[in-house]
Short mmCIF file of the C-alpha atoms (twelve columns), coordinates in Angstrom:
data_MODEL
# 
_entry.id   MODEL 
# 
loop_
_atom_site.group_PDB 
_atom_site.id 
_atom_site.type_symbol 
_atom_site.label_atom_id 
_atom_site.label_alt_id 
_atom_site.label_comp_id 
_atom_site.label_asym_id 
_atom_site.label_seq_id 
_atom_site.Cartn_x 
_atom_site.Cartn_y 
_atom_site.Cartn_z 
_atom_site.pdbx_PDB_model_num 
ATOM 1   C CA . MET A 1   -29.520 -8.573  -64.928 1 
ATOM 2   C CA . VAL A 2   -27.341 -9.965  -62.244 1 
ATOM 3   C CA . ALA A 3   -23.611 -10.768 -61.961 1 
ATOM 4   C CA . ALA A 4   -24.283 -14.433 -63.001 1 
ATOM 5   C CA . ASP A 5   -25.531 -13.059 -66.392 1 
ATOM 6   C CA . VAL A 6   -22.242 -11.098 -67.185 1 
ATOM 7   C CA . GLU A 7   -20.549 -13.867 -69.126 1 
ATOM 8   C CA . LEU A 8   -23.553 -14.327 -71.397 1 
ATOM 9   C CA . VAL A 9   -24.087 -10.507 -71.887 1 
ATOM 10  C CA . THR A 10  -20.329 -10.006 -72.611 1 
ATOM 11  C CA . ALA A 11  -20.502 -12.693 -75.317 1 
ATOM 12  C CA . LEU A 12  -23.601 -11.057 -76.745 1 
ATOM 13  C CA . ASP A 13  -21.916 -7.661  -76.656 1 
ATOM 14  C CA . ALA A 14  -18.884 -8.877  -78.511 1 
ATOM 15  C CA . ARG A 15  -21.090 -10.479 -81.093 1 
ATOM 16  C CA . LEU A 16  -23.135 -7.323  -81.661 1 
ATOM 17  C CA . PHE A 17  -20.572 -4.565  -81.303 1 
ATOM 18  C CA . GLY A 18  -17.224 -6.063  -82.257 1 
ATOM 19  C CA . VAL A 19  -14.323 -3.787  -81.553 1 
ATOM 20  C CA . ASP A 20  -16.655 -1.467  -79.696 1 
ATOM 21  C CA . CYS A 21  -17.806 -4.095  -77.174 1 
ATOM 22  C CA . TRP A 22  -17.480 -3.573  -73.482 1 
ATOM 23  C CA . PRO A 23  -15.080 -5.587  -71.398 1 
ATOM 24  C CA . ARG A 24  -16.496 -7.962  -68.810 1 
ATOM 25  C CA . GLN A 25  -15.367 -5.807  -65.899 1 
ATOM 26  C CA . LEU A 26  -17.358 -2.853  -67.155 1 
ATOM 27  C CA . PHE A 27  -20.615 -4.823  -67.006 1 
ATOM 28  C CA . LEU A 28  -19.660 -5.867  -63.400 1 
ATOM 29  C CA . ASP A 29  -18.880 -2.386  -62.424 1 
ATOM 30  C CA . GLU A 30  -22.224 -1.263  -63.860 1 
ATOM 31  C CA . LEU A 31  -24.104 -3.925  -61.898 1 
ATOM 32  C CA . ALA A 32  -22.318 -2.807  -58.689 1 
ATOM 33  C CA . ALA A 33  -24.059 0.603   -58.843 1 
ATOM 34  C CA . PRO A 34  -27.714 -0.240  -58.559 1 
ATOM 35  C CA . GLY A 35  -28.530 3.129   -57.128 1 
ATOM 36  C CA . THR A 36  -27.780 4.771   -60.567 1 
ATOM 37  C CA . ARG A 37  -27.844 1.755   -62.967 1 
ATOM 38  C CA . ARG A 38  -30.559 -0.789  -64.246 1 
ATOM 39  C CA . TYR A 39  -29.663 -3.493  -66.704 1 
ATOM 40  C CA . ILE A 40  -32.090 -5.959  -68.241 1 
ATOM 41  C CA . ILE A 41  -31.990 -9.017  -70.489 1 
ATOM 42  C CA . ALA A 42  -34.502 -9.830  -73.155 1 
ATOM 43  C CA . GLU A 43  -35.398 -13.464 -73.410 1 
ATOM 44  C CA . VAL A 44  -37.668 -15.457 -75.713 1 
ATOM 45  C CA . PRO A 45  -38.823 -19.083 -75.581 1 
ATOM 46  C CA . ASP A 46  -35.990 -21.395 -76.700 1 
ATOM 47  C CA . THR A 47  -37.333 -24.049 -79.027 1 
ATOM 48  C CA . SER A 48  -35.031 -27.098 -79.309 1 
ATOM 49  C CA . SER A 49  -34.139 -28.572 -82.734 1 
ATOM 50  C CA . ASP A 50  -36.814 -31.217 -82.181 1 
ATOM 51  C CA . GLY A 51  -39.560 -28.523 -81.811 1 
ATOM 52  C CA . GLY A 52  -39.883 -28.822 -78.054 1 
ATOM 53  C CA . MET A 53  -39.625 -26.024 -75.610 1 
ATOM 54  C CA . GLY A 54  -36.324 -25.570 -73.894 1 
ATOM 55  C CA . GLY A 55  -36.724 -22.689 -71.498 1 
ATOM 56  C CA . LEU A 56  -35.701 -19.181 -72.326 1 
ATOM 57  C CA . LYS A 57  -32.930 -17.846 -74.568 1 
ATOM 58  C CA . ALA A 58  -31.278 -14.411 -74.050 1 
ATOM 59  C CA . VAL A 59  -31.449 -12.505 -77.296 1 
ATOM 60  C CA . GLY A 60  -30.779 -8.949  -76.155 1 
ATOM 61  C CA . TYR A 61  -29.863 -6.608  -73.223 1 
ATOM 62  C CA . ALA A 62  -30.009 -2.999  -72.390 1 
ATOM 63  C CA . GLY A 63  -28.749 -0.704  -69.587 1 
ATOM 64  C CA . LEU A 64  -29.551 2.622   -68.102 1 
ATOM 65  C CA . MET A 65  -27.514 5.076   -65.939 1 
ATOM 66  C CA . CYS A 66  -29.791 7.575   -64.237 1 
ATOM 67  C CA . VAL A 67  -28.433 10.571  -62.252 1 
ATOM 68  C CA . PRO A 68  -31.349 13.025  -62.126 1 
ATOM 69  C CA . PRO A 69  -32.166 15.021  -64.081 1 
ATOM 70  C CA . ILE A 70  -30.549 12.900  -66.793 1 
ATOM 71  C CA . GLY A 71  -31.118 9.291   -67.657 1 
ATOM 72  C CA . ASP A 72  -28.624 7.804   -70.193 1 
ATOM 73  C CA . ILE A 73  -29.227 4.622   -72.142 1 
ATOM 74  C CA . GLN A 74  -25.730 3.149   -71.912 1 
ATOM 75  C CA . THR A 75  -26.268 0.220   -74.247 1 
ATOM 76  C CA . ILE A 76  -29.018 -1.711  -76.108 1 
ATOM 77  C CA . GLY A 77  -28.596 -4.643  -78.371 1 
ATOM 78  C CA . VAL A 78  -30.581 -7.406  -79.989 1 
ATOM 79  C CA . LEU A 79  -29.217 -10.373 -81.864 1 
ATOM 80  C CA . PRO A 80  -29.598 -9.724  -85.598 1 
ATOM 81  C CA . GLU A 81  -31.811 -12.870 -86.100 1 
ATOM 82  C CA . PHE A 82  -34.252 -11.518 -83.574 1 
ATOM 83  C CA . GLU A 83  -34.518 -7.821  -84.932 1 
ATOM 84  C CA . GLY A 84  -37.809 -6.642  -86.060 1 
ATOM 85  C CA . ARG A 85  -39.769 -8.444  -83.340 1 
ATOM 86  C CA . GLY A 86  -40.291 -5.523  -80.989 1 
ATOM 87  C CA . ILE A 87  -37.555 -6.645  -78.588 1 
ATOM 88  C CA . ALA A 88  -35.393 -3.402  -78.679 1 
ATOM 89  C CA . ARG A 89  -38.724 -1.460  -78.366 1 
ATOM 90  C CA . ALA A 90  -39.819 -3.286  -75.361 1 
ATOM 91  C CA . MET A 91  -36.465 -2.775  -73.653 1 
ATOM 92  C CA . LEU A 92  -36.469 0.961   -74.587 1 
ATOM 93  C CA . VAL A 93  -39.902 1.336   -73.033 1 
ATOM 94  C CA . GLU A 94  -38.753 -0.363  -69.872 1 
ATOM 95  C CA . LEU A 95  -35.614 1.898   -69.592 1 
ATOM 96  C CA . ILE A 96  -37.522 5.110   -70.336 1 
ATOM 97  C CA . GLY A 97  -40.052 4.145   -67.644 1 
ATOM 98  C CA . GLU A 98  -37.181 3.438   -65.195 1 
ATOM 99  C CA . ALA A 99  -35.556 6.871   -65.975 1 
ATOM 100 C CA . ARG A 100 -38.958 8.477   -65.381 1 
ATOM 101 C CA . ARG A 101 -39.360 6.575   -62.039 1 
ATOM 102 C CA . ARG A 102 -35.907 7.677   -60.970 1 
ATOM 103 C CA . GLY A 103 -36.653 11.320  -61.632 1 
ATOM 104 C CA . ALA A 104 -35.031 11.963  -64.998 1 
ATOM 105 C CA . ARG A 105 -36.321 14.898  -67.059 1 
ATOM 106 C CA . ASP A 106 -34.391 13.898  -70.161 1 
ATOM 107 C CA . VAL A 107 -33.142 10.604  -71.582 1 
ATOM 108 C CA . MET A 108 -29.931 10.698  -73.618 1 
ATOM 109 C CA . LEU A 109 -28.306 8.032   -75.732 1 
ATOM 110 C CA . GLU A 110 -25.747 7.619   -78.439 1 
ATOM 111 C CA . VAL A 111 -26.140 5.651   -81.682 1 
ATOM 112 C CA . SER A 112 -23.688 5.020   -84.563 1 
ATOM 113 C CA . SER A 113 -24.346 6.991   -87.726 1 
ATOM 114 C CA . THR A 114 -24.106 3.677   -89.531 1 
ATOM 115 C CA . ASN A 115 -27.195 2.244   -87.693 1 
ATOM 116 C CA . PRO A 116 -30.219 3.748   -89.431 1 
ATOM 117 C CA . ARG A 117 -32.544 1.088   -88.093 1 
ATOM 118 C CA . ALA A 118 -31.833 2.126   -84.435 1 
ATOM 119 C CA . GLN A 119 -31.965 5.695   -85.333 1 
ATOM 120 C CA . GLU A 120 -35.452 5.310   -86.715 1 
ATOM 121 C CA . LEU A 121 -36.598 3.462   -83.618 1 
ATOM 122 C CA . TYR A 122 -35.298 6.225   -81.391 1 
ATOM 123 C CA . ARG A 123 -36.948 8.934   -83.600 1 
ATOM 124 C CA . ARG A 124 -40.259 7.036   -83.312 1 
ATOM 125 C CA . PHE A 125 -39.996 7.345   -79.567 1 
ATOM 126 C CA . GLY A 126 -39.406 11.182  -79.838 1 
ATOM 127 C CA . PHE A 127 -35.636 11.241  -79.580 1 
ATOM 128 C CA . GLU A 128 -34.054 14.177  -81.383 1 
ATOM 129 C CA . HIS A 129 -30.398 14.328  -82.697 1 
ATOM 130 C CA . ILE A 130 -28.746 17.081  -80.815 1 
ATOM 131 C CA . HIS A 131 -25.056 16.563  -81.371 1 
ATOM 132 C CA . THR A 132 -22.563 14.567  -83.541 1 
ATOM 133 C CA . ARG A 133 -19.420 13.144  -82.047 1 
ATOM 134 C CA . ARG A 134 -17.119 12.745  -85.138 1 
ATOM 135 C CA . ARG A 135 -15.352 9.421   -85.499 1 
ATOM 136 C CA . TYR A 136 -16.511 8.473   -82.015 1 
ATOM 137 C CA . TYR A 137 -16.542 4.756   -82.515 1 
ATOM 138 C CA . ARG A 138 -13.443 2.635   -83.040 1 
ATOM 139 C CA . ASP A 139 -14.665 1.730   -86.557 1 
ATOM 140 C CA . GLY A 140 -14.541 5.443   -87.462 1 
ATOM 141 C CA . SER A 141 -18.292 6.031   -87.477 1 
ATOM 142 C CA . ASP A 142 -19.782 9.102   -85.999 1 
ATOM 143 C CA . GLY A 143 -21.719 8.859   -82.669 1 
ATOM 144 C CA . LEU A 144 -25.131 10.653  -82.834 1 
ATOM 145 C CA . VAL A 145 -26.209 12.018  -79.504 1 
ATOM 146 C CA . MET A 146 -29.992 11.915  -79.172 1 
ATOM 147 C CA . ARG A 147 -32.302 13.345  -76.438 1 
ATOM 148 C CA . LEU A 148 -35.845 12.620  -75.336 1 
ATOM 149 C CA . PRO A 149 -37.392 15.249  -73.046 1 
ATOM 150 C CA . LEU A 150 -39.650 13.681  -70.361 1 
ATOM 151 C CA . THR A 151 -42.209 16.171  -69.358 1 
ATOM 152 C CA . ARG A 152 -44.858 15.739  -66.712 1 
ATOM 153 C CA . GLY A 153 -47.840 13.856  -68.184 1 
ATOM 154 C CA . ASP A 154 -45.761 12.983  -71.350 1 
ATOM 155 C CA . SER A 155 -46.197 9.502   -72.492 1 
ATOM 156 C CA . ALA A 156 -43.286 9.342   -74.880 1 
ATOM 157 C CA . GLY A 157 -42.304 5.763   -75.266 1 
ATOM 158 C CA . GLN A 158 -45.021 4.442   -72.955 1 
ATOM 159 C CA . ASN A 159 -47.278 1.712   -74.440 1 
ATOM 160 C CA . SER A 160 -45.778 2.150   -77.865 1 
ATOM 161 C CA . ALA A 161 -44.108 -1.252  -77.515 1 
ATOM 162 C CA . GLY A 162 -47.291 -3.063  -77.038 1 
ATOM 163 C CA . GLN A 163 -46.028 -4.133  -73.609 1 
ATOM 164 C CA . ASN A 164 -48.437 -5.567  -71.132 1 
ATOM 165 C CA . SER A 165 -48.322 -4.946  -67.372 1 
ATOM 166 C CA . ALA A 166 -46.337 -8.257  -66.849 1 
ATOM 167 C CA . GLY A 167 -43.287 -6.791  -68.679 1 
ATOM 168 C CA . HIS A 168 -43.785 -8.963  -71.832 1 
ATOM 169 C CA . ASP A 169 -44.110 -7.461  -75.276 1 
ATOM 170 C CA . SER A 170 -46.489 -8.669  -77.928 1 
ATOM 171 C CA . ALA A 171 -43.770 -10.992 -79.249 1 
ATOM 172 C CA . GLY A 172 -43.638 -12.801 -75.865 1 
ATOM 173 C CA . THR A 173 -40.222 -11.188 -74.867 1 
ATOM 174 C CA . ASP A 174 -39.334 -11.113 -71.164 1 
ATOM 175 C CA . THR A 175 -37.544 -7.982  -70.272 1 
ATOM 176 C CA . LYS A 176 -37.026 -8.562  -66.574 1 
ATOM 177 C CA . ASP A 177 -33.890 -7.596  -64.819 1 
ATOM 178 C CA . HIS A 178 -33.230 -11.064 -63.254 1 
ATOM 179 C CA . SER A 179 -32.868 -9.578  -59.742 1 
# 
């Protein structure tokens, strides 16, 4: 993800997270710290109404902050009409791999107590619920803090997304960072 993507991602974030969305400036600030941050956009082929191909369509995004020994998945979201296609899983694999490359020993994240689908995805990767932040989100829901230990030789999250070496998952999703 690059600064030119911020308008698009801000709009996606507002659609996905409503009152808990991030302001535009926060995304810009995150991108201004590449030494500790990595943000990616998931794209799928965009088919026009006449059935032709129209390039790529952004359907999700995710971001990581990594200050070893901790990696923290700051945000991850996929448009509802594209859920269940392995897109969030592919982005999670990419960010866990990035945290590992940057020297993290643990990856942390927070998920709403009202999002069981995401919680299950994180559990499948080996994340464990370690703390609850009561009424953390503006809608009043609790924030569940989850942790994934990254141990030497551990393959948690790796290859579980069906991702090939080109950065595409089995659904044809591009999870490049546009840099």
